[in-house]
N, C-alpha and C positions, 0 to 999 in steps of 0.2 A: 504494500500500500504506500505508494509515493504519489504526491500531488504537486503539480507545478502550475502557478497562476501568473500569467503575464499581465502587465499593465503599462500605461504610459503612452500608448499609441494615440494617434490623432491626425489632424490635417495641418500641414504647414506649407508655406511658400518655398519655392526653390531658394537654397542658400540658408534656410532656417535650420533649427536644431530640435531634437527630441531626446529624452532619456527614457529608455525602456527599463522596466524592472521585472524580475522573475523571482517569486518567493516559493521556496521548496518546503515541503512538510511531509510527515509520515515516517516510514521506517528507514531513516537515514542515520546510520551509525558510523559516521566517518566523514571525510572530506573527499569529494569526487570531482572529476572533470565535468564542467558544465559548458554549454555552448549556446549560440544563437544561429538560427537558420531563417531563411525567408522563402516564401513561395508567391510568385505573381500568377495572375490568371493565365491558364494555358501553359505554364512552365512547371518544371520539376523543382522540388525543394533544393535550395542552394545554401551551401555552407557560408557563414558570415564570419564568425569568430568563436574561439574556444579558449578556455582557461582551465588549467589543471589544478589539482589540489595544492600543489606547491606554488602556484601563481604564475606558471609559464603560460604565455599567450601566443596565439597565432591568428592570422587574419586572411581572408580572401583578398586577392589583389584588387578587386573591384571596390573595396572599402578601406584599404590600407591608407593611413594618414588622415582619414575622415572619422572613422568609428573607433571607439575605445571600449574594451570589455574590462570589467572589474568585478570583484566579489567582496561580500561582507559575510564572513562565516558566522559571526555572532547573530546575524539576522537570517541566515540561510537564504541569502539573496544574491543574485547576480544581476549586473547592470550592463546596459549597452548605451553609451553616449554616442549620439549620431549628430555630426556637424556637417555643414556644407551639403545639405541634402539635395538630391537631384530627383527629377520626375521618375527616373528609372529605378529609384529606391522604393517606389510604391509597391507594397506587398503586405502579406500577413507575416508577421515575425513570430517565430516559435522559439521557445526555450527548451533545452533538454539537459538531462543529467545522465551520466553513464555509471550505473551500478550493476556491473556484469551484463546488463542489457540497457538499451536506451529507453528512457521515459520522456514523454513529451507533454507540454502544456497545450492549451487550445488555441493559442495565438492571440496577437493583438494587431489590429489593422493600422498601417502607416500609409498615409496618402500625401504625396508631394505634388502640388499643382499650383498654378498661378490663378 
């Protein structure tokens, strides 16, 4: 029983910023790799960013330099700071945690348009 709840999505103009949050709860007895993915209509789910339990991060080339992933283990929460947003960033953003298998949240909608 692991639950992930994303929040922080919304509509912004190109060049704007959003900070997404993902709160994890349930049977989590340790610190595990967590990540962010996104899926636009008609496309497959795309890797965005990942952070390990030790704090090591990696990013997709499409967001490198614009997005930052971070975590707060005291709050069981992972964040995605998104800056310089572009229309092509429009998608549903999903959080996941790897505990021998992947667990996923339901996603939060991000829309970037003028």
